[in-house]
C-alpha positions as CSV (number, residue, x, y, z in Angstrom):
1,M,37.2,-11.3,-171.4
2,F,34.5,-10.2,-168.9
3,N,31.8,-12.3,-170.5
4,R,34.1,-15.4,-170.4
5,T,34.9,-14.7,-166.7
6,V,31.3,-14.4,-165.9
7,M,30.4,-17.6,-167.7
8,F,33.2,-19.5,-165.9
9,A,32.0,-18.2,-162.5
10,K,28.3,-19.2,-163.4
11,Q,29.3,-22.7,-164.5
12,N,31.9,-23.5,-161.7
13,T,30.3,-22.0,-158.5
14,P,28.8,-24.7,-156.4
15,D,25.0,-24.8,-156.4
16,S,24.9,-24.4,-152.6
17,L,26.8,-21.1,-152.8
18,R,24.7,-19.8,-155.6
19,V,21.6,-20.6,-153.5
20,V,23.0,-18.7,-150.5
21,A,23.9,-15.7,-152.7
22,R,20.5,-15.6,-154.3
23,R,18.8,-15.9,-150.9
24,T,20.8,-12.9,-149.7
25,L,20.0,-10.9,-152.7
26,Q,16.3,-11.5,-152.5
27,Q,16.3,-10.7,-148.8
28,T,18.3,-7.5,-149.4
29,H,15.9,-6.5,-152.3
30,N,12.8,-7.0,-150.1
31,A,14.2,-5.1,-147.3
32,R,14.8,-2.2,-149.7
33,L,11.4,-2.3,-150.9
34,R,10.0,-2.2,-147.4
35,L,12.0,0.8,-146.5
36,T,11.8,2.9,-149.8
37,V,8.4,2.0,-151.5
38,P,5.2,3.2,-150.0
39,V,2.3,0.7,-150.5
40,T,-0.7,2.5,-151.9
41,E,-2.9,-0.6,-152.3
42,R,-2.8,-4.0,-150.6
43,C,-3.7,-7.2,-152.2
44,E,-6.7,-9.0,-150.8
45,Y,-4.9,-12.4,-151.1
46,T,-2.5,-13.7,-148.5
47,N,-0.4,-15.6,-151.0
48,I,0.1,-15.8,-154.8
49,Y,1.5,-18.9,-156.3
50,H,3.4,-18.9,-159.6
51,C,3.4,-22.3,-161.0
52,A,5.2,-23.5,-164.2
53,V,7.6,-25.9,-165.8
54,R,11.2,-24.8,-166.8
55,K,11.7,-22.7,-169.9
56,T,8.4,-20.8,-169.7
57,A,9.8,-17.3,-168.9
58,S,10.0,-18.0,-165.0
59,Q,12.9,-15.5,-164.7
60,W,10.8,-12.9,-166.5
61,I,7.8,-13.5,-164.1
62,K,10.2,-13.2,-161.2
63,E,11.5,-9.8,-162.4
64,L,7.9,-8.5,-162.9
65,F,6.7,-9.5,-159.4
66,S,9.9,-8.3,-157.8
67,D,9.6,-4.7,-159.2
68,P,8.7,-1.8,-157.0
69,I,5.6,-0.9,-159.1
70,V,4.1,-4.3,-158.3
71,Y,5.0,-4.0,-154.6
72,K,3.5,-0.5,-154.4
73,H,0.1,-1.8,-155.7
74,S,0.1,-5.0,-153.8
75,G,2.3,-5.0,-150.6
76,L,3.4,-8.5,-151.7
77,L,7.1,-9.4,-151.5
78,T,8.6,-12.2,-153.5
79,Y,9.8,-15.5,-152.0
80,D,11.6,-18.4,-153.7
81,P,11.2,-21.5,-151.5
82,R,14.2,-23.1,-153.2
83,F,16.5,-20.5,-151.5
84,Y,15.1,-21.7,-148.0
85,N,15.3,-25.4,-148.6
86,W,11.6,-25.7,-148.7
87,S,11.5,-25.2,-145.0
88,H,8.2,-23.1,-144.6
89,P,5.3,-25.4,-143.8
90,R,3.1,-23.6,-146.3
91,V,5.8,-23.3,-149.0
92,C,6.0,-19.6,-148.4
93,P,5.2,-17.1,-145.6
94,P,2.1,-14.8,-145.7
95,Q,2.1,-11.7,-147.9
96,R,4.4,-13.2,-150.4
97,V,4.4,-14.4,-154.1
98,A,5.8,-17.8,-154.2
99,L,8.0,-18.0,-157.3
100,S,8.5,-20.7,-159.8
101,L,6.9,-23.7,-158.2
102,F,7.7,-26.4,-160.7
103,F,4.9,-28.7,-159.5
104,P,2.5,-30.9,-161.3
105,R,-1.1,-30.0,-160.4
106,K,-1.7,-32.9,-158.0
107,R,1.3,-31.7,-155.9
108,F,0.2,-28.2,-155.8
109,D,-3.3,-29.1,-154.7
110,K,-1.8,-31.0,-151.7
111,I,0.2,-28.2,-150.3
112,E,-1.4,-26.3,-147.3
113,K,-2.6,-22.9,-148.6
114,P,-4.4,-19.9,-146.9
115,E,-8.1,-19.5,-147.7
116,K,-7.4,-16.3,-149.6
117,H,-4.9,-17.2,-152.3
118,R,-4.5,-17.1,-156.0
119,A,-2.4,-19.2,-158.3
120,F,-1.4,-19.1,-162.0
121,F,0.3,-21.6,-164.3
122,V,2.3,-20.4,-167.3
123,Y,2.7,-22.9,-170.2
124,R,4.3,-22.7,-173.6
125,D,4.2,-24.6,-176.9
126,P,6.1,-27.7,-175.7
127,R,8.0,-27.9,-179.0
128,D,9.5,-24.4,-178.3
129,L,10.0,-25.5,-174.8
130,L,12.1,-28.5,-176.1
131,V,14.2,-26.3,-178.4
132,S,14.8,-23.7,-175.6
133,S,15.8,-26.4,-173.2
134,Y,18.2,-27.9,-175.7
135,F,20.2,-24.7,-176.2
136,S,20.1,-23.7,-172.6
137,T,21.2,-27.1,-171.2
138,R,23.8,-27.6,-174.0
139,N,25.4,-24.1,-173.8
140,S,24.7,-21.9,-170.8
141,H,22.5,-23.1,-167.9
142,A,23.9,-23.0,-164.5
143,P,25.1,-26.5,-163.4
144,M,22.1,-27.3,-161.1
145,G,20.5,-30.7,-160.8
146,D,21.4,-33.0,-163.7
147,V,22.3,-30.2,-166.1
148,L,26.0,-31.2,-166.3
149,E,25.2,-34.9,-166.9
150,V,22.7,-34.0,-169.7
151,R,25.1,-31.4,-171.1
152,K,27.7,-34.0,-171.6
153,V,25.5,-36.1,-173.5
154,L,24.2,-33.2,-175.8
155,L,27.7,-32.0,-176.5
156,E,28.7,-35.4,-177.7
157,K,25.7,-35.8,-180.1
158,P,24.8,-34.0,-183.2
159,K,21.8,-31.6,-182.8
160,K,19.2,-33.9,-184.2
161,E,20.2,-36.8,-181.9
162,G,20.6,-34.4,-179.0
163,M,17.1,-33.3,-179.4
164,I,15.7,-36.7,-179.7
165,Y,17.6,-37.6,-176.5
166,L,16.2,-34.6,-174.8
167,V,12.6,-35.5,-175.7
168,E,13.2,-38.9,-173.9
169,H,14.9,-37.2,-171.0
170,L,12.1,-34.6,-170.4
171,T,9.6,-37.4,-170.6
172,K,11.3,-39.4,-168.0
173,K,11.5,-36.2,-165.8
174,G,7.8,-35.8,-166.1
175,T,7.8,-32.4,-167.8
176,F,5.2,-33.1,-170.3
177,K,3.1,-35.0,-167.8
178,A,3.2,-32.0,-165.5
179,I,2.0,-29.6,-168.3
180,R,-0.9,-32.1,-169.0
181,S,-1.8,-32.2,-165.4
182,W,-2.5,-28.5,-165.4
183,A,-4.2,-28.4,-168.8
184,A,-6.6,-31.3,-168.1
185,A,-7.5,-30.2,-164.5
186,P,-11.0,-28.9,-163.7
187,E,-11.4,-25.2,-163.9
188,S,-11.0,-23.2,-160.6
189,E,-11.7,-19.6,-159.7
190,N,-8.4,-19.6,-157.8
191,I,-6.2,-20.9,-160.5
192,R,-5.8,-19.6,-164.1
193,L,-3.6,-20.8,-166.9
194,F,-1.7,-18.2,-169.0
195,R,0.1,-18.9,-172.3
196,Y,3.7,-17.6,-172.5
197,E,3.0,-16.5,-176.1
198,D,0.1,-14.3,-174.9
199,L,2.2,-12.8,-172.0
200,T,5.1,-11.9,-174.3
201,G,3.2,-11.3,-177.6
202,E,1.5,-8.5,-179.4
203,H,-1.2,-8.0,-176.8
204,Q,1.1,-8.3,-173.8
205,T,-0.2,-5.3,-171.9
206,E,-3.7,-6.6,-172.0
207,Q,-2.7,-10.2,-171.0
208,V,-0.2,-9.1,-168.2
209,D,-3.0,-6.8,-166.9
210,R,-5.3,-9.8,-166.9
211,L,-2.7,-11.9,-165.0
212,M,-2.2,-9.2,-162.4
213,R,-5.9,-8.6,-161.9
214,H,-6.4,-12.4,-161.4
215,C,-3.8,-12.0,-158.7
216,G,-5.7,-9.0,-157.1
217,I,-3.2,-6.5,-158.3
218,I,-4.4,-3.4,-160.2
219,I,-1.7,-1.4,-161.9
220,P,-2.6,1.9,-163.6
221,P,-1.9,1.8,-167.4
222,P,1.0,4.2,-167.4
223,E,2.8,2.3,-164.7
224,L,2.0,-1.1,-166.3
225,E,3.5,0.3,-169.6
226,T,6.6,1.4,-167.6
227,L,6.9,-2.0,-166.0
228,L,6.7,-3.9,-169.3
229,S,9.1,-1.7,-170.9
230,K,11.6,-2.2,-168.3
231,Y,11.4,-5.9,-168.7
232,S,11.1,-6.3,-172.4
233,F,13.1,-9.3,-173.6
234,S,15.4,-7.1,-175.7
235,K,16.4,-5.1,-172.7
236,M,16.8,-8.2,-170.5
237,N,19.0,-9.7,-173.2
238,D,21.1,-6.6,-173.3
239,R,21.5,-6.6,-169.5
240,K,22.3,-10.3,-169.4
241,S,24.4,-10.3,-172.7
242,A,22.3,-13.0,-174.3
243,G,24.3,-15.5,-176.3
244,S,27.5,-15.1,-174.3
245,I,26.7,-15.5,-170.6
246,S,23.0,-15.9,-170.4
247,H,20.5,-18.7,-171.5
248,Y,18.0,-16.0,-172.6
249,R,17.3,-16.6,-176.3
250,K,14.8,-14.8,-178.6
251,G,12.0,-16.9,-177.4
252,E,9.9,-16.4,-180.6
253,P,6.7,-18.6,-181.0
254,G,7.2,-21.3,-183.6
255,D,11.0,-21.3,-183.5
256,W,10.7,-25.2,-183.3
257,K,9.9,-25.1,-187.1
258,N,13.5,-24.1,-187.6
259,H,14.9,-27.2,-185.8
260,F,12.4,-30.1,-186.1
261,D,12.6,-32.7,-188.8
262,D,10.4,-35.8,-189.3
263,D,12.5,-37.8,-186.8
264,I,12.4,-35.3,-184.1
265,A,8.7,-34.7,-184.7
266,E,8.0,-38.4,-184.5
267,A,9.9,-38.8,-181.2
268,F,8.1,-35.8,-179.8
269,D,4.7,-37.0,-180.9
270,N,5.2,-40.5,-179.5
271,S,6.2,-39.0,-176.1
272,T,3.6,-36.3,-175.8
273,G,0.5,-37.8,-177.5
274,N,-2.3,-35.3,-177.9
275,L,-0.7,-32.7,-175.6
276,I,-0.4,-30.1,-178.4
277,E,-4.0,-30.5,-179.2
278,L,-5.0,-30.3,-175.6
279,L,-3.1,-27.0,-175.2
280,G,-4.6,-25.6,-178.4
281,Y,-1.4,-25.2,-180.5
282,P,-1.3,-26.1,-184.3
283,S,-0.5,-29.7,-185.2
284,T,3.2,-30.5,-185.9
285,A,2.2,-32.3,-189.1
286,G,2.6,-30.4,-192.3
287,V,4.6,-27.5,-190.9
288,R,7.9,-29.0,-189.8
289,N,11.0,-29.1,-191.9
290,G,11.5,-31.9,-194.2
C-alpha cells in the first residue's frame, strides 16, 4: 500500500511543485552541511560541472557529491540549476558543483565559466542507455517534460516496437548527437570523460578516486570506501524500493543483449552510425539475440 501511494504521488504531483520541493531540500541539506561539517581541505576550483545525458547514473553522482565526506574535503556545495529556473548568469554560483547539465559540448563551451573550473562528462554504452530509458519511461519516471506523452506510446506498443520507437525519439531529441559531441571533442585539461561502467564496476574505487582528483578533491582511502559503500547500487535500490516506486534498475553493463534483436539493432545502428565504435564499446553485430 505504501509503495502504491508513493508511486501515485510521484506520478501525479505537478512538476512545478516537485521543483520547489527539491530546491527546498537541497537548500536545507546545504545549510546543514555548513553548520555541522568542518571543512578540512578546500578545492582549488571555483566550480565543478557535472555533464551527462539522462540514464547515466546522474542521481548517483548527485548523491556522491552531496555527501558530507565530499564537502569536508572540498568545501563545495551542490547546486542544481533546474531548481532555480536557470537564473544564475554563470549557471551556478561560486564554490558549487553544478549537477546534471544535460548539455551537448558546444552548449557547455558557450556558458560563462570562472577561470579555475573543472568539468566531467559521464557516458554509458548507448544500447544500455536505450534499455534503461525504455523501462524508466514506460514504468516509473516522474512525469516531467515529454515523459507522459512517450509513456502513452510505449504502453500501447509491444516491447520490440516500443524500443524501436524510443530509438527514433532519442534521435530526434539529440541524445545520441550530444554523446557524440563530447566523445569527438578535442582533449582538454579542464574536461575529462568517464565511463559509467568504470565508475560502477570492479575498479570503482580507483575510478571514483580518479574522478574526484580531476575535480581537485582528495579523499583519504578509508573515507572513500565509506562513501562508496553508502551509495552502492544495492543500498540505493533498497532505500528507493527499486522495481516498485523507483526507476533504479540493476544497471548491469551489456544488459541490452537481453532485449535487442536484429530489428532493434538495425534501427539503433541506423540512428547512431559509428557511435559505439567511437566510444570504444564492442560492436552490436554477432552478440545480440536472434
